[in-house]
C-alpha positions in Angstrom: 91.8 -1.3 96.6 93.3 -3.3 99.6 91.5 -4.9 102.5 93.5 -5.9 105.5 91.8 -8.2 108.0 93.0 -8.7 111.5 91.9 -9.8 115.0 91.9 -13.6 114.6 93.2 -15.9 117.2 92.6 -18.8 119.4 89.8 -18.8 122.0 87.8 -21.3 124.0 84.2 -22.1 123.3 82.0 -19.4 124.7 84.6 -16.7 124.3 84.7 -13.6 122.1 86.8 -12.0 119.4 86.5 -8.9 117.3 87.7 -8.9 113.7 88.7 -5.7 111.9 89.0 -5.0 108.2 90.6 -1.8 107.0 89.8 -0.7 103.5 92.4 1.5 101.7 93.2 2.8 98.2 89.5 3.0 97.1 88.4 5.4 94.4 84.7 4.9 94.9 82.6 6.8 97.5 80.4 4.1 98.8 80.7 0.4 99.3 78.9 -2.6 100.8 81.0 -4.8 103.0 80.8 -8.4 104.1 82.5 -11.2 106.0 82.9 -14.7 104.8 84.6 -17.7 106.3 86.1 -21.0 105.1 86.5 -23.9 107.4 88.9 -26.7 106.7 87.6 -28.9 103.9 84.6 -26.8 103.3 83.6 -24.1 100.8 83.7 -20.4 101.7 80.4 -19.2 103.2 78.7 -15.9 103.9 78.7 -14.7 107.5 77.5 -11.1 107.6 77.0 -8.1 105.4 76.5 -4.3 106.0 75.3 -1.4 103.9 77.1 1.9 103.6 75.3 3.7 106.4 75.1 0.6 108.6 71.3 0.5 108.6 71.1 -2.6 106.6 72.7 -5.7 108.2 72.4 -9.3 107.1 73.6 -12.5 108.9 73.8 -16.1 108.1 71.4 -18.2 110.3 74.3 -19.9 112.0 75.6 -16.7 113.5 72.4 -14.7 114.2 72.3 -13.5 117.7 76.0 -14.2 118.3 77.8 -12.1 115.7 77.4 -8.3 115.0 78.8 -6.5 112.0 79.4 -2.8 112.2 81.5 -0.2 110.4 83.2 3.2 111.0 83.3 5.0 107.7 85.6 7.7 109.1 88.2 5.0 109.6 87.2 3.0 106.6 87.0 0.0 108.9 84.5 -2.8 109.1 84.2 -4.9 112.3 82.8 -8.4 113.2 82.1 -8.8 116.9 81.9 -12.6 117.6 80.4 -13.7 120.9 79.5 -17.1 122.3 81.9 -18.7 119.9 81.6 -22.4 119.1 84.1 -24.9 117.8 82.2 -24.9 114.5 83.1 -21.2 114.1 86.7 -22.3 113.5 87.6 -21.0 110.0 89.6 -18.4 108.1 87.6 -15.3 108.0 87.7 -13.0 105.0 86.4 -9.5 104.6 85.1 -8.3 101.2 83.7 -5.2 99.6 81.9 -4.0 96.5 80.8 -0.6 95.2 78.1 -2.3 93.1 75.1 -2.6 95.4 71.5 -1.7 95.8 69.0 -2.3 98.6 69.2 -6.1 98.8 71.4 -8.5 100.6 74.8 -9.6 99.1 75.5 -13.2 100.2 77.4 -14.7 97.2 81.1 -14.5 96.7 80.5 -13.2 93.2 78.7 -10.2 94.6 82.0 -8.8 95.9 84.8 -7.3 93.9 87.5 -6.9 96.6 88.8 -9.3 99.2 91.1 -9.3 102.1 93.8 -12.0 102.9 91.9 -13.7 105.7 92.5 -14.1 109.4 92.3 -17.4 111.3 89.9 -18.0 114.1 90.3 -21.2 116.1 87.7 -22.1 118.8 88.5 -25.0 121.1 86.0 -27.0 123.1 
């Protein structure tokens, strides 16, 4: 299974970016997907998660109301729309996926089995 994240870049505070994550090579039918981020000198943290049909969505408090996670299963792609970006959103963003999920939220790194390579988002003030 491979996850390829893209869409990062540099933007001024208040701007927007949309990240994409393409999932390929999977042998399982359904998966839960999430986005994490790691800022310089900090640990990787949960940003958002989404269930298979997209009805369940979960967000870190720091991004609620600004970020939206979505998915297009026909394209095996998961998105993260980021609006009203702040300098503290600067980080490398990682997408992740797992076929082992139920009805609850998945916010820990250990909940996910597959990871993308990361894409850098830089927000300047």
